[in-house]
C-alpha positions as CSV (number, residue, x, y, z in Angstrom):
1,M,-10.3,-3.5,1.6
2,T,-7.5,-4.4,-0.5
3,S,-4.7,-4.8,0.8
4,G,-3.4,-0.8,-1.7
5,S,-6.5,0.9,-0.1
6,R,-5.2,-0.4,3.7
7,A,-1.7,1.3,2.8
8,E,-3.4,4.4,1.2
9,I,-5.7,5.3,4.6
10,D,-2.9,4.4,6.2
11,R,-0.1,6.4,4.6
12,A,-3.1,9.8,4.7
13,G,-3.2,9.1,8.4
14,L,-0.1,8.2,10.1
15,P,0.8,12.1,10.8
16,L,-2.7,12.5,12.3
17,A,-1.8,9.1,14.4
18,V,1.7,10.3,15.9
19,L,0.3,13.5,16.8
20,S,-2.6,11.9,18.3
21,L,-0.3,9.1,20.2
22,L,1.8,12.1,21.3
23,A,-1.4,13.5,22.8
24,V,-1.6,11.4,25.4
25,A,2.5,11.6,26.0
26,P,6.0,12.2,24.8
27,G,7.7,9.9,22.9
28,H,11.1,8.9,21.4
29,G,11.2,7.3,18.2
30,Y,11.3,3.6,19.4
31,A,8.8,4.1,21.6
32,L,6.1,5.6,18.9
33,I,7.0,2.5,16.6
34,E,6.1,0.2,19.1
35,R,3.0,2.5,20.2
36,L,1.8,2.8,16.6
37,R,2.8,-0.5,15.8
38,E,0.1,-1.9,18.6
39,Q,-2.4,0.6,16.8
40,G,-2.5,-1.8,13.9
41,F,0.7,0.3,11.8
42,E,2.0,-3.2,11.8
43,R,4.8,-2.1,9.0
44,I,5.9,1.2,10.1
45,Q,9.7,1.4,10.3
46,G,12.3,4.0,11.3
47,G,12.6,5.1,7.7
48,T,9.3,6.4,7.5
49,L,8.4,7.7,10.7
50,Y,11.8,9.8,11.5
51,P,11.3,12.0,8.2
52,L,7.6,12.3,9.1
53,L,8.7,13.5,12.4
54,R,10.8,15.7,11.1
55,R,8.6,17.2,8.4
56,L,6.3,17.8,11.7
57,E,8.9,19.5,13.9
58,E,9.6,21.7,10.4
59,R,5.9,22.6,10.8
60,G,6.1,23.3,13.7
61,L,3.2,20.6,15.5
62,V,6.0,18.6,17.7
63,H,9.1,19.3,19.1
64,H,11.9,17.0,20.6
65,E,14.2,17.8,23.7
66,W,17.2,15.5,24.0
67,L,17.3,13.0,26.7
68,H,20.6,11.6,27.9
69,E,20.9,9.2,29.9
70,E,23.7,7.5,32.1
71,S,24.2,4.3,30.4
72,G,23.4,4.7,26.5
73,P,23.1,6.8,23.8
74,G,20.9,10.5,24.1
75,R,17.8,10.0,22.6
76,K,15.1,12.4,21.0
77,E,11.8,12.7,23.0
78,F,9.1,13.9,20.6
79,S,6.0,15.7,22.2
80,I,3.3,18.0,20.4
81,T,2.7,21.6,20.5
82,D,0.3,23.8,21.0
83,A,0.3,24.6,17.3
84,G,0.2,20.4,17.0
85,L,-3.0,20.4,19.0
86,A,-4.9,22.8,17.4
87,E,-4.3,20.6,14.3
88,L,-5.0,17.6,15.7
89,S,-8.4,18.7,16.7
90,A,-9.3,19.9,13.1
91,A,-7.7,16.8,11.7
92,R,-10.4,15.1,13.3
93,R,-13.2,16.9,12.6
94,E,-12.7,16.5,8.9
95,W,-12.0,12.3,9.6
96,A,-15.2,12.5,11.6
97,R,-16.3,14.0,8.4
98,M,-14.8,11.7,6.1
99,G,-16.2,9.1,8.2
100,A,-19.7,10.3,7.9
101,I,-19.7,10.7,4.0
102,I,-18.0,7.0,3.8
103,N,-21.0,5.6,6.4
104,G,-23.4,7.0,4.2
105,E,-24.4,9.6,7.2
106,G,-23.0,12.8,4.9
107,R,-25.6,15.8,4.8
């Protein structure tokens, strides 16, 4: 696979990867970046993630809450909403369908 193909697939899958991570556990931006990197999104940066989180929130798929700690600045902790879980479930079915086609298992 060319690096261009990989980048295109990563770009398409990133919103769903974020929803999937948030379905497991809420997290703040930096922690999400670390979790994404562990999952193979090595080049993910805040300049990509934070606008994506904002778009997901505008669509009602994620929600944030400010957490204020005694030391250090407050952080936005993101969690998935019920609408986000429904979107993730539908997207997983579509990705499975697409995977079947790519793997030659199509109808």
